[in-house]
All heavy atoms as TSV, in Angstrom:
chain	resi	resn	atom	element	x	y	z
A	1	MET	N	N	0.844	-1.178	0.000
A	1	MET	CA	C	0.000	0.000	0.000
A	1	MET	C	C	0.892	1.246	0.000
A	1	MET	O	O	1.808	1.361	0.808
A	1	MET	CB	C	-0.905	-0.041	1.227
A	1	MET	CG	C	-2.018	0.934	1.185
A	1	MET	SD	S	-3.113	0.607	2.590
A	1	MET	CE	C	-4.594	1.180	1.905
A	2	ALA	N	N	0.627	2.192	-0.863
A	2	ALA	CA	C	1.495	3.351	-1.038
A	2	ALA	C	C	1.330	4.408	0.053
A	2	ALA	O	O	2.221	5.204	0.265
A	2	ALA	CB	C	1.240	3.975	-2.394
A	3	ASN	N	N	0.214	4.419	0.754
A	3	ASN	CA	C	-0.043	5.457	1.753
A	3	ASN	C	C	-0.725	4.841	2.980
A	3	ASN	O	O	-1.853	5.188	3.313
A	3	ASN	CB	C	-0.906	6.548	1.127
A	3	ASN	CG	C	-1.034	7.769	2.011
A	3	ASN	OD1	O	-0.270	7.961	2.935
A	3	ASN	ND2	N	-2.015	8.595	1.712
A	4	PRO	N	N	-0.061	3.934	3.691
A	4	PRO	CA	C	-0.707	3.207	4.774
A	4	PRO	C	C	-1.138	4.089	5.944
A	4	PRO	O	O	-2.091	3.765	6.651
A	4	PRO	CB	C	0.339	2.185	5.208
A	4	PRO	CG	C	1.638	2.780	4.800
A	4	PRO	CD	C	1.338	3.561	3.546
A	5	ASP	N	N	-0.463	5.227	6.171
A	5	ASP	CA	C	-0.812	6.092	7.298
A	5	ASP	C	C	-1.813	7.183	6.928
A	5	ASP	O	O	-2.276	7.920	7.793
A	5	ASP	CB	C	0.454	6.751	7.858
A	5	ASP	CG	C	1.437	5.715	8.372
A	5	ASP	OD1	O	0.977	4.700	8.961
A	5	ASP	OD2	O	2.648	5.901	8.176
A	6	GLY	N	N	-2.125	7.301	5.652
A	6	GLY	CA	C	-3.071	8.329	5.209
A	6	GLY	C	C	-2.523	9.735	5.333
A	6	GLY	O	O	-3.275	10.683	5.527
A	7	THR	N	N	-1.226	9.890	5.202
A	7	THR	CA	C	-0.604	11.205	5.370
A	7	THR	C	C	-0.357	11.935	4.057
A	7	THR	O	O	-0.020	13.110	4.075
A	7	THR	CB	C	0.736	11.055	6.118
A	7	THR	OG1	O	1.559	10.133	5.400
A	7	THR	CG2	C	0.526	10.550	7.536
A	8	LYS	N	N	-0.511	11.254	2.931
A	8	LYS	CA	C	-0.281	11.892	1.635
A	8	LYS	C	C	-1.623	12.285	1.016
A	8	LYS	O	O	-2.582	11.520	1.038
A	8	LYS	CB	C	0.448	10.940	0.680
A	8	LYS	CG	C	1.838	10.570	1.146
A	8	LYS	CD	C	2.477	9.606	0.180
A	8	LYS	CE	C	3.821	9.135	0.690
A	8	LYS	NZ	N	4.394	8.121	-0.188
A	9	ALA	N	N	-1.665	13.482	0.465
A	9	ALA	CA	C	-2.892	13.966	-0.179
A	9	ALA	C	C	-3.082	13.297	-1.531
A	9	ALA	O	O	-2.122	12.868	-2.171
A	9	ALA	CB	C	-2.817	15.477	-0.358
A	10	LEU	N	N	-4.326	13.220	-1.967
A	10	LEU	CA	C	-4.630	12.707	-3.298
A	10	LEU	C	C	-4.425	13.834	-4.303
A	10	LEU	O	O	-4.823	14.973	-4.056
A	10	LEU	CB	C	-6.076	12.232	-3.376
A	10	LEU	CG	C	-6.460	11.084	-2.447
A	10	LEU	CD1	C	-7.952	10.823	-2.530
A	10	LEU	CD2	C	-5.688	9.839	-2.805
A	11	GLY	N	N	-3.847	13.522	-5.440
A	11	GLY	CA	C	-3.650	14.518	-6.479
A	11	GLY	C	C	-4.938	14.790	-7.239
A	11	GLY	O	O	-5.795	13.912	-7.396
A	12	SER	N	N	-5.100	16.012	-7.709
A	12	SER	CA	C	-6.327	16.380	-8.424
A	12	SER	C	C	-6.478	15.591	-9.720
A	12	SER	O	O	-7.593	15.262	-10.126
A	12	SER	CB	C	-6.357	17.874	-8.703
A	12	SER	OG	O	-5.256	18.248	-9.511
A	13	ALA	N	N	-5.374	15.260	-10.382
A	13	ALA	CA	C	-5.459	14.481	-11.624
A	13	ALA	C	C	-6.013	13.087	-11.346
A	13	ALA	O	O	-6.855	12.582	-12.092
A	13	ALA	CB	C	-4.091	14.379	-12.287
A	14	TRP	N	N	-5.573	12.474	-10.256
A	14	TRP	CA	C	-6.056	11.133	-9.906
A	14	TRP	C	C	-7.543	11.171	-9.546
A	14	TRP	O	O	-8.322	10.349	-10.009
A	14	TRP	CB	C	-5.256	10.564	-8.730
A	14	TRP	CG	C	-5.683	9.178	-8.376
A	14	TRP	CD1	C	-5.259	8.029	-8.952
A	14	TRP	CD2	C	-6.645	8.802	-7.392
A	14	TRP	NE1	N	-5.897	6.946	-8.374
A	14	TRP	CE2	C	-6.753	7.401	-7.412
A	14	TRP	CE3	C	-7.422	9.525	-6.493
A	14	TRP	CZ2	C	-7.606	6.708	-6.574
A	14	TRP	CZ3	C	-8.271	8.831	-5.659
A	14	TRP	CH2	C	-8.357	7.438	-5.696
A	15	VAL	N	N	-7.944	12.142	-8.743
A	15	VAL	CA	C	-9.354	12.256	-8.347
A	15	VAL	C	C	-10.225	12.499	-9.576
A	15	VAL	O	O	-11.288	11.908	-9.734
A	15	VAL	CB	C	-9.550	13.371	-7.301
A	15	VAL	CG1	C	-11.029	13.607	-7.015
A	15	VAL	CG2	C	-8.821	13.020	-6.013
A	16	GLY	N	N	-9.770	13.361	-10.477
A	16	GLY	CA	C	-10.521	13.627	-11.707
A	16	GLY	C	C	-10.664	12.384	-12.564
A	16	GLY	O	O	-11.727	12.117	-13.113
A	17	HIS	N	N	-9.598	11.604	-12.649
A	17	HIS	CA	C	-9.632	10.371	-13.431
A	17	HIS	C	C	-10.642	9.382	-12.833
A	17	HIS	O	O	-11.457	8.801	-13.547
A	17	HIS	CB	C	-8.240	9.747	-13.474
A	17	HIS	CG	C	-8.201	8.381	-14.060
A	17	HIS	ND1	N	-8.371	8.157	-15.408
A	17	HIS	CD2	C	-8.054	7.168	-13.480
A	17	HIS	CE1	C	-8.319	6.849	-15.635
A	17	HIS	NE2	N	-8.120	6.235	-14.476
A	18	VAL	N	N	-10.612	9.202	-11.537
A	18	VAL	CA	C	-11.548	8.284	-10.877
A	18	VAL	C	C	-12.970	8.781	-11.031
A	18	VAL	O	O	-13.895	8.012	-11.272
A	18	VAL	CB	C	-11.174	8.108	-9.391
A	18	VAL	CG1	C	-12.260	7.357	-8.637
A	18	VAL	CG2	C	-9.848	7.392	-9.263
A	19	HIS	N	N	-13.161	10.086	-10.916
A	19	HIS	CA	C	-14.495	10.675	-11.057
A	19	HIS	C	C	-15.076	10.371	-12.437
A	19	HIS	O	O	-16.210	9.942	-12.556
A	19	HIS	CB	C	-14.402	12.187	-10.850
A	19	HIS	CG	C	-15.670	12.931	-11.147
A	19	HIS	ND1	N	-16.764	12.864	-10.334
A	19	HIS	CD2	C	-15.996	13.755	-12.165
A	19	HIS	CE1	C	-17.719	13.626	-10.843
A	19	HIS	NE2	N	-17.276	14.172	-11.948
A	20	ARG	N	N	-14.279	10.576	-13.473
A	20	ARG	CA	C	-14.762	10.330	-14.838
A	20	ARG	C	C	-14.959	8.840	-15.099
A	20	ARG	O	O	-15.934	8.424	-15.703
A	20	ARG	CB	C	-13.784	10.918	-15.855
A	20	ARG	CG	C	-13.850	12.415	-15.952
A	20	ARG	CD	C	-12.947	12.929	-17.058
A	20	ARG	NE	N	-11.553	12.579	-16.880
A	20	ARG	CZ	C	-10.696	13.225	-16.105
A	20	ARG	NH1	N	-11.093	14.262	-15.423
A	20	ARG	NH2	N	-9.440	12.829	-16.006
A	21	ARG	N	N	-14.019	8.022	-14.637
A	21	ARG	CA	C	-14.045	6.598	-14.943
A	21	ARG	C	C	-15.161	5.869	-14.193
A	21	ARG	O	O	-15.969	5.180	-14.778
A	21	ARG	CB	C	-12.704	5.960	-14.611
A	21	ARG	CG	C	-12.620	4.522	-15.078
A	21	ARG	CD	C	-11.380	3.855	-14.584
A	21	ARG	NE	N	-11.526	3.666	-13.143
A	21	ARG	CZ	C	-10.524	3.581	-12.296
A	21	ARG	NH1	N	-9.294	3.667	-12.711
A	21	ARG	NH2	N	-10.733	3.436	-11.023
A	22	SER	N	N	-15.207	6.011	-12.894
A	22	SER	CA	C	-16.155	5.221	-12.122
A	22	SER	C	C	-17.402	5.993	-11.733
A	22	SER	O	O	-18.493	5.449	-11.721
A	22	SER	CB	C	-15.483	4.671	-10.868
A	22	SER	OG	O	-15.090	5.739	-10.036
A	23	GLY	N	N	-17.234	7.260	-11.395
A	23	GLY	CA	C	-18.369	8.034	-10.916
A	23	GLY	C	C	-19.370	8.386	-11.995
A	23	GLY	O	O	-20.499	7.890	-12.025
A	24	VAL	N	N	-18.967	9.210	-12.923
A	24	VAL	CA	C	-19.885	9.722	-13.940
A	24	VAL	C	C	-20.295	8.648	-14.936
A	24	VAL	O	O	-21.456	8.554	-15.305
A	24	VAL	CB	C	-19.252	10.934	-14.668
A	24	VAL	CG1	C	-20.133	11.394	-15.807
A	24	VAL	CG2	C	-19.022	12.059	-13.694
A	25	SER	N	N	-19.356	7.820	-15.335
A	25	SER	CA	C	-19.698	6.812	-16.344
A	25	SER	C	C	-20.657	5.755	-15.804
A	25	SER	O	O	-21.364	5.125	-16.576
A	25	SER	CB	C	-18.430	6.149	-16.878
A	25	SER	OG	O	-17.757	5.481	-15.842
A	26	SER	N	N	-20.708	5.574	-14.486
A	26	SER	CA	C	-21.603	4.563	-13.925
A	26	SER	C	C	-23.015	5.093	-13.663
A	26	SER	O	O	-23.920	4.321	-13.362
A	26	SER	CB	C	-21.021	3.999	-12.630
A	26	SER	OG	O	-20.990	4.995	-11.633
A	27	VAL	N	N	-23.202	6.403	-13.781
A	27	VAL	CA	C	-24.533	6.983	-13.577
A	27	VAL	C	C	-25.408	6.604	-14.768
A	27	VAL	O	O	-25.021	6.812	-15.917
A	27	VAL	CB	C	-24.448	8.524	-13.448
A	27	VAL	CG1	C	-25.832	9.150	-13.411
A	27	VAL	CG2	C	-23.647	8.908	-12.221
A	28	PRO	N	N	-26.597	6.027	-14.508
A	28	PRO	CA	C	-27.461	5.683	-15.642
A	28	PRO	C	C	-27.971	6.949	-16.338
A	28	PRO	O	O	-27.927	8.034	-15.759
A	28	PRO	CB	C	-28.619	4.919	-14.988
A	28	PRO	CG	C	-28.623	5.358	-13.578
A	28	PRO	CD	C	-27.203	5.706	-13.232
A	29	GLU	N	N	-28.444	6.791	-17.540
A	29	GLU	CA	C	-28.961	7.945	-18.274
A	29	GLU	C	C	-30.166	8.516	-17.536
A	29	GLU	O	O	-31.073	7.792	-17.143
A	29	GLU	CB	C	-29.378	7.537	-19.687
A	29	GLU	CG	C	-29.786	8.711	-20.536
A	29	GLU	CD	C	-30.045	8.302	-21.964
A	29	GLU	OE1	O	-31.183	7.903	-22.249
A	29	GLU	OE2	O	-29.110	8.376	-22.762
A	30	ILE	N	N	-30.135	9.820	-17.322
A	30	ILE	CA	C	-31.217	10.517	-16.630
A	30	ILE	C	C	-31.898	11.415	-17.652
A	30	ILE	O	O	-31.243	12.244	-18.291
A	30	ILE	CB	C	-30.670	11.360	-15.466
A	30	ILE	CG1	C	-29.942	10.461	-14.474
A	30	ILE	CG2	C	-31.785	12.142	-14.798
A	30	ILE	CD1	C	-29.137	11.206	-13.440
A	31	LEU	N	N	-33.196	11.264	-17.804
A	31	LEU	CA	C	-33.933	12.094	-18.742
A	31	LEU	C	C	-34.506	13.304	-18.014
A	31	LEU	O	O	-35.073	13.168	-16.929
A	31	LEU	CB	C	-35.055	11.296	-19.407
A	31	LEU	CG	C	-34.599	10.110	-20.253
A	31	LEU	CD1	C	-35.813	9.352	-20.789
A	31	LEU	CD2	C	-33.716	10.558	-21.400
A	32	THR	N	N	-34.342	14.475	-18.601
A	32	THR	CA	C	-34.879	15.706	-18.024
A	32	THR	C	C	-35.897	16.299	-18.990
A	32	THR	O	O	-35.810	16.112	-20.199
A	32	THR	CB	C	-33.764	16.734	-17.774
A	32	THR	OG1	O	-33.119	17.022	-19.013
A	32	THR	CG2	C	-32.753	16.216	-16.783
A	33	ARG	N	N	-36.863	16.995	-18.427
A	33	ARG	CA	C	-37.877	17.646	-19.269
A	33	ARG	C	C	-37.404	19.031	-19.648
A	33	ARG	O	O	-36.994	19.816	-18.806
A	33	ARG	CB	C	-39.198	17.746	-18.519
A	33	ARG	CG	C	-39.866	16.429	-18.358
A	33	ARG	CD	C	-41.226	16.577	-17.759
A	33	ARG	NE	N	-41.826	15.258	-17.619
A	33	ARG	CZ	C	-42.847	14.995	-16.864
A	33	ARG	NH1	N	-43.425	15.949	-16.180
A	33	ARG	NH2	N	-43.327	13.774	-16.794
A	34	VAL	N	N	-37.463	19.312	-20.925
A	34	VAL	CA	C	-37.092	20.629	-21.437
A	34	VAL	C	C	-38.142	21.084	-22.444
A	34	VAL	O	O	-38.848	20.263	-23.032
A	34	VAL	CB	C	-35.697	20.628	-22.106
A	34	VAL	CG1	C	-34.614	20.323	-21.103
A	34	VAL	CG2	C	-35.638	19.657	-23.244
A	35	VAL	N	N	-38.243	22.376	-22.607
A	35	VAL	CA	C	-39.156	22.936	-23.608
A	35	VAL	C	C	-38.326	23.279	-24.831
A	35	VAL	O	O	-37.330	23.996	-24.735
A	35	VAL	CB	C	-39.879	24.185	-23.067
A	35	VAL	CG1	C	-40.755	24.815	-24.138
A	35	VAL	CG2	C	-40.715	23.827	-21.841
A	36	VAL	N	N	-38.722	22.738	-25.975
A	36	VAL	CA	C	-38.033	23.009	-27.235
A	36	VAL	C	C	-39.035	23.529	-28.251
A	36	VAL	O	O	-40.241	23.379	-28.083
A	36	VAL	CB	C	-37.331	21.736	-27.787
A	36	VAL	CG1	C	-36.243	21.288	-26.844
A	36	VAL	CG2	C	-38.312	20.627	-28.047
A	37	GLU	N	N	-38.518	24.136	-29.285
A	37	GLU	CA	C	-39.400	24.652	-30.329
A	37	GLU	C	C	-39.247	23.798	-31.577
A	37	GLU	O	O	-38.132	23.592	-32.072
A	37	GLU	CB	C	-39.056	26.102	-30.638
A	37	GLU	CG	C	-40.091	26.766	-31.513
A	37	GLU	CD	C	-39.862	28.260	-31.607
A	37	GLU	OE1	O	-39.602	28.896	-30.576
A	37	GLU	OE2	O	-39.952	28.765	-32.746
A	38	GLU	N	N	-40.363	23.265	-32.047
A	38	GLU	CA	C	-40.381	22.482	-33.281
A	38	GLU	C	C	-41.521	22.975	-34.161
A	38	GLU	O	O	-42.658	23.060	-33.714
A	38	GLU	CB	C	-40.587	20.991	-32.974
A	38	GLU	CG	C	-39.375	20.302	-32.412
A	38	GLU	CD	C	-39.578	18.803	-32.269
A	38	GLU	OE1	O	-40.652	18.282	-32.641
A	38	GLU	OE2	O	-38.658	18.149	-31.753
A	39	ASP	N	N	-41.194	23.291	-35.387
A	39	ASP	CA	C	-42.191	23.792	-36.350
A	39	ASP	C	C	-42.943	25.008	-35.802
A	39	ASP	O	O	-44.143	25.149	-35.992
A	39	ASP	CB	C	-43.184	22.689	-36.726
A	39	ASP	CG	C	-42.501	21.502	-37.386
A	39	ASP	OD1	O	-41.524	21.736	-38.133
A	39	ASP	OD2	O	-42.927	20.356	-37.143
A	40	GLY	N	N	-42.227	25.868	-35.070
A	40	GLY	CA	C	-42.828	27.082	-34.537
A	40	GLY	C	C	-43.666	26.874	-33.287
A	40	GLY	O	O	-44.271	27.813	-32.787
A	41	LYS	N	N	-43.723	25.660	-32.770
A	41	LYS	CA	C	-44.511	25.375	-31.563
A	41	LYS	C	C	-43.576	24.958	-30.430
A	41	LYS	O	O	-42.602	24.241	-30.631
A	41	LYS	CB	C	-45.504	24.249	-31.818
A	41	LYS	CG	C	-46.554	24.585	-32.837
A	41	LYS	CD	C	-47.505	23.432	-33.009
A	41	LYS	CE	C	-48.550	23.767	-34.071
A	41	LYS	NZ	N	-49.473	22.665	-34.278
A	42	ARG	N	N	-43.903	25.448	-29.237
A	42	ARG	CA	C	-43.132	25.056	-28.057
A	42	ARG	C	C	-43.720	23.769	-27.498
A	42	ARG	O	O	-44.911	23.693	-27.204
A	42	ARG	CB	C	-43.175	26.165	-27.010
A	42	ARG	CG	C	-42.428	27.411	-27.469
A	42	ARG	CD	C	-42.624	28.591	-26.544
A	42	ARG	NE	N	-42.385	28.303	-25.153
A	42	ARG	CZ	C	-41.245	28.557	-24.497
A	42	ARG	NH1	N	-40.267	29.141	-25.141
A	42	ARG	NH2	N	-41.102	28.262	-23.235
A	43	ILE	N	N	-42.873	22.753	-27.374
A	43	ILE	CA	C	-43.321	21.461	-26.850
A	43	ILE	C	C	-42.348	20.979	-25.771
A	43	ILE	O	O	-41.199	21.399	-25.714
A	43	ILE	CB	C	-43.441	20.395	-27.958
A	43	ILE	CG1	C	-42.077	20.156	-28.619
A	43	ILE	CG2	C	-44.475	20.783	-29.000
A	43	ILE	CD1	C	-42.048	18.961	-29.535
A	44	LYS	N	N	-42.854	20.101	-24.903
A	44	LYS	CA	C	-42.014	19.518	-23.864
A	44	LYS	C	C	-41.447	18.205	-24.367
A	44	LYS	O	O	-42.137	17.411	-24.981
A	44	LYS	CB	C	-42.818	19.264	-22.599
A	44	LYS	CG	C	-43.256	20.524	-21.906
A	44	LYS	CD	C	-44.057	20.193	-20.669
A	44	LYS	CE	C	-44.578	21.448	-20.035
A	44	LYS	NZ	N	-45.459	21.162	-18.911
A	45	LYS	N	N	-40.148	18.010	-24.120
A	45	LYS	CA	C	-39.476	16.774	-24.505
A	45	LYS	C	C	-38.644	16.288	-23.338
A	45	LYS	O	O	-38.230	17.071	-22.490
A	45	LYS	CB	C	-38.543	17.012	-25.697
A	45	LYS	CG	C	-39.162	16.886	-27.032
A	45	LYS	CD	C	-38.079	16.862	-28.080
A	45	LYS	CE	C	-38.635	16.304	-29.367
A	45	LYS	NZ	N	-37.635	16.216	-30.398
A	46	ARG	N	N	-38.381	15.006	-23.334
A	46	ARG	CA	C	-37.464	14.428	-22.346
A	46	ARG	C	C	-36.147	14.138	-23.058
A	46	ARG	O	O	-36.104	13.336	-23.978
A	46	ARG	CB	C	-38.075	13.177	-21.745
A	46	ARG	CG	C	-39.296	13.494	-20.900
A	46	ARG	CD	C	-39.922	12.254	-20.336
A	46	ARG	NE	N	-39.008	11.539	-19.467
A	46	ARG	CZ	C	-39.047	11.574	-18.143
A	46	ARG	NH1	N	-39.959	12.289	-17.553
A	46	ARG	NH2	N	-38.186	10.893	-17.429
A	47	LEU	N	N	-35.103	14.822	-22.619
A	47	LEU	CA	C	-33.785	14.672	-23.223
A	47	LEU	C	C	-32.794	14.198	-22.165
A	47	LEU	O	O	-32.968	14.460	-20.975
A	47	LEU	CB	C	-33.320	16.005	-23.809
A	47	LEU	CG	C	-34.188	16.587	-24.928
A	47	LEU	CD1	C	-33.669	17.959	-25.337
A	47	LEU	CD2	C	-34.223	15.656	-26.114
A	48	PRO	N	N	-31.731	13.506	-22.573
A	48	PRO	CA	C	-30.740	13.040	-21.598
A	48	PRO	C	C	-30.000	14.205	-20.935
A	48	PRO	O	O	-29.670	15.192	-21.589
A	48	PRO	CB	C	-29.772	12.191	-22.413
A	48	PRO	CG	C	-30.237	12.211	-23.816
A	48	PRO	CD	C	-31.442	13.072	-23.924
A	49	PHE	N	N	-29.773	14.071	-19.638
A	49	PHE	CA	C	-29.009	15.057	-18.877
A	49	PHE	C	C	-27.549	15.003	-19.321
A	49	PHE	O	O	-26.988	13.925	-19.528
A	49	PHE	CB	C	-29.112	14.754	-17.381
A	49	PHE	CG	C	-28.367	15.728	-16.521
A	49	PHE	CD1	C	-28.877	16.982	-16.278
A	49	PHE	CD2	C	-27.156	15.378	-15.957
A	49	PHE	CE1	C	-28.187	17.887	-15.485
A	49	PHE	CE2	C	-26.455	16.263	-15.161
A	49	PHE	CZ	C	-26.980	17.521	-14.922
A	50	ASP	N	N	-26.931	16.154	-19.456
A	50	ASP	CA	C	-25.534	16.257	-19.878
A	50	ASP	C	C	-24.622	15.894	-18.698
A	50	ASP	O	O	-24.492	16.657	-17.739
A	50	ASP	CB	C	-25.255	17.681	-20.354
A	50	ASP	CG	C	-23.834	17.890	-20.820
A	50	ASP	OD1	O	-23.059	16.904	-20.857
A	50	ASP	OD2	O	-23.501	19.034	-21.165
A	51	LYS	N	N	-24.002	14.715	-18.746
A	51	LYS	CA	C	-23.165	14.234	-17.642
A	51	LYS	C	C	-21.928	15.095	-17.415
A	51	LYS	O	O	-21.321	15.032	-16.353
A	51	LYS	CB	C	-22.756	12.784	-17.881
A	51	LYS	CG	C	-23.910	11.816	-17.753
A	51	LYS	CD	C	-23.432	10.402	-17.933
A	51	LYS	CE	C	-24.572	9.415	-17.907
A	51	LYS	NZ	N	-24.084	8.044	-18.069
A	52	SER	N	N	-21.557	15.915	-18.382
A	52	SER	CA	C	-20.399	16.788	-18.187
A	52	SER	C	C	-20.686	17.873	-17.154
A	52	SER	O	O	-19.773	18.538	-16.674
A	52	SER	CB	C	-19.965	17.421	-19.508
A	52	SER	OG	O	-20.923	18.363	-19.948
A	53	LYS	N	N	-21.941	18.050	-16.785
A	53	LYS	CA	C	-22.315	19.040	-15.774
A	53	LYS	C	C	-22.193	18.498	-14.348
A	53	LYS	O	O	-22.400	19.226	-13.396
A	53	LYS	CB	C	-23.740	19.535	-16.022
A	53	LYS	CG	C	-23.859	20.329	-17.299
A	53	LYS	CD	C	-25.244	20.836	-17.496
A	53	LYS	CE	C	-25.316	21.656	-18.778
A	53	LYS	NZ	N	-26.660	22.178	-19.007
A	54	ILE	N	N	-21.856	17.228	-14.216
A	54	ILE	CA	C	-21.626	16.637	-12.899
A	54	ILE	C	C	-20.194	16.960	-12.507
A	54	ILE	O	O	-19.257	16.681	-13.248
A	54	ILE	CB	C	-21.859	15.116	-12.937
A	54	ILE	CG1	C	-23.297	14.812	-13.339
A	54	ILE	CG2	C	-21.535	14.500	-11.587
A	54	ILE	CD1	C	-23.581	13.344	-13.563
A	55	TYR	N	N	-19.999	17.563	-11.349
A	55	TYR	CA	C	-18.665	18.019	-10.981
A	55	TYR	C	C	-18.160	17.352	-9.702
A	55	TYR	O	O	-18.894	16.678	-8.992
A	55	TYR	CB	C	-18.626	19.542	-10.862
A	55	TYR	CG	C	-19.649	20.122	-9.924
A	55	TYR	CD1	C	-19.317	20.428	-8.624
A	55	TYR	CD2	C	-20.958	20.356	-10.349
A	55	TYR	CE1	C	-20.248	20.947	-7.762
A	55	TYR	CE2	C	-21.894	20.876	-9.491
A	55	TYR	CZ	C	-21.536	21.174	-8.197
A	55	TYR	OH	O	-22.466	21.682	-7.337
A	56	LEU	N	N	-16.901	17.546	-9.412
A	56	LEU	CA	C	-16.192	16.828	-8.367
A	56	LEU	C	C	-16.640	17.115	-6.942
A	56	LEU	O	O	-16.250	16.415	-6.026
A	56	LEU	CB	C	-14.692	17.117	-8.475
A	56	LEU	CG	C	-13.999	16.453	-9.643
A	56	LEU	CD1	C	-12.577	16.956	-9.756
A	56	LEU	CD2	C	-14.011	14.958	-9.476
A	57	TYR	N	N	-17.446	18.087	-6.684
A	57	TYR	CA	C	-17.851	18.427	-5.323
A	57	TYR	C	C	-18.501	17.238	-4.612
A	57	TYR	O	O	-18.425	17.122	-3.402
A	57	TYR	CB	C	-18.802	19.618	-5.339
A	57	TYR	CG	C	-19.141	20.126	-3.964
A	57	TYR	CD1	C	-18.213	20.881	-3.243
A	57	TYR	CD2	C	-20.360	19.848	-3.371
A	57	TYR	CE1	C	-18.510	21.339	-1.983
A	57	TYR	CE2	C	-20.656	20.301	-2.106
A	57	TYR	CZ	C	-19.733	21.051	-1.418
A	57	TYR	OH	O	-20.023	21.502	-0.158
A	58	ILE	N	N	-19.099	16.333	-5.373
A	58	ILE	CA	C	-19.757	15.183	-4.756
A	58	ILE	C	C	-18.791	14.350	-3.926
A	58	ILE	O	O	-19.182	13.728	-2.962
A	58	ILE	CB	C	-20.447	14.284	-5.802
A	58	ILE	CG1	C	-19.415	13.693	-6.762
A	58	ILE	CG2	C	-21.507	15.016	-6.554
A	58	ILE	CD1	C	-19.963	12.601	-7.644
A	59	HIS	N	N	-17.510	14.353	-4.251
A	59	HIS	CA	C	-16.529	13.532	-3.535
A	59	HIS	C	C	-16.209	14.092	-2.139
A	59	HIS	O	O	-15.632	13.383	-1.332
A	59	HIS	CB	C	-15.252	13.387	-4.347
A	59	HIS	CG	C	-15.457	12.577	-5.589
A	59	HIS	ND1	N	-15.676	11.234	-5.561
A	59	HIS	CD2	C	-15.523	12.947	-6.877
A	59	HIS	CE1	C	-15.840	10.796	-6.783
A	59	HIS	NE2	N	-15.747	11.811	-7.611
A	60	ARG	N	N	-16.591	15.301	-1.845
A	60	ARG	CA	C	-16.329	15.850	-0.515
A	60	ARG	C	C	-17.156	15.148	0.551
A	60	ARG	O	O	-16.801	15.173	1.714
A	60	ARG	CB	C	-16.651	17.341	-0.496
A	60	ARG	CG	C	-15.679	18.177	-1.265
A	60	ARG	CD	C	-15.990	19.612	-1.089
A	60	ARG	NE	N	-15.951	19.938	0.329
A	60	ARG	CZ	C	-15.642	21.118	0.807
A	60	ARG	NH1	N	-15.337	22.089	-0.012
A	60	ARG	NH2	N	-15.648	21.354	2.095
A	61	HIS	N	N	-18.272	14.563	0.170
A	61	HIS	CA	C	-19.197	14.002	1.148
A	61	HIS	C	C	-19.330	12.493	1.054
A	61	HIS	O	O	-20.278	11.924	1.573
A	61	HIS	CB	C	-20.566	14.665	0.997
A	61	HIS	CG	C	-20.475	16.151	1.144
A	61	HIS	ND1	N	-20.231	16.768	2.344
A	61	HIS	CD2	C	-20.543	17.139	0.234
A	61	HIS	CE1	C	-20.182	18.076	2.175
A	61	HIS	NE2	N	-20.364	18.317	0.900
A	62	THR	N	N	-18.412	11.855	0.367
A	62	THR	CA	C	-18.491	10.400	0.256
A	62	THR	C	C	-17.351	9.736	0.982
A	62	THR	O	O	-16.382	10.349	1.333
A	62	THR	CB	C	-18.477	9.958	-1.216
A	62	THR	OG1	O	-17.304	10.460	-1.848
A	62	THR	CG2	C	-19.689	10.440	-1.949
């Protein structure tokens, strides 16, 4: 084990890599309701949530 005493900080590059690899990629597709305009009419559609908007703050509480 490289850090048995827990005295070394985690690097931001490593945390970002883990976040993208395991965190965000494992989230199932979430559909959100949005209003779009088609043929001059405003309609409601369910579109996939943009996973790039999920940010690293979630790791502070896990």
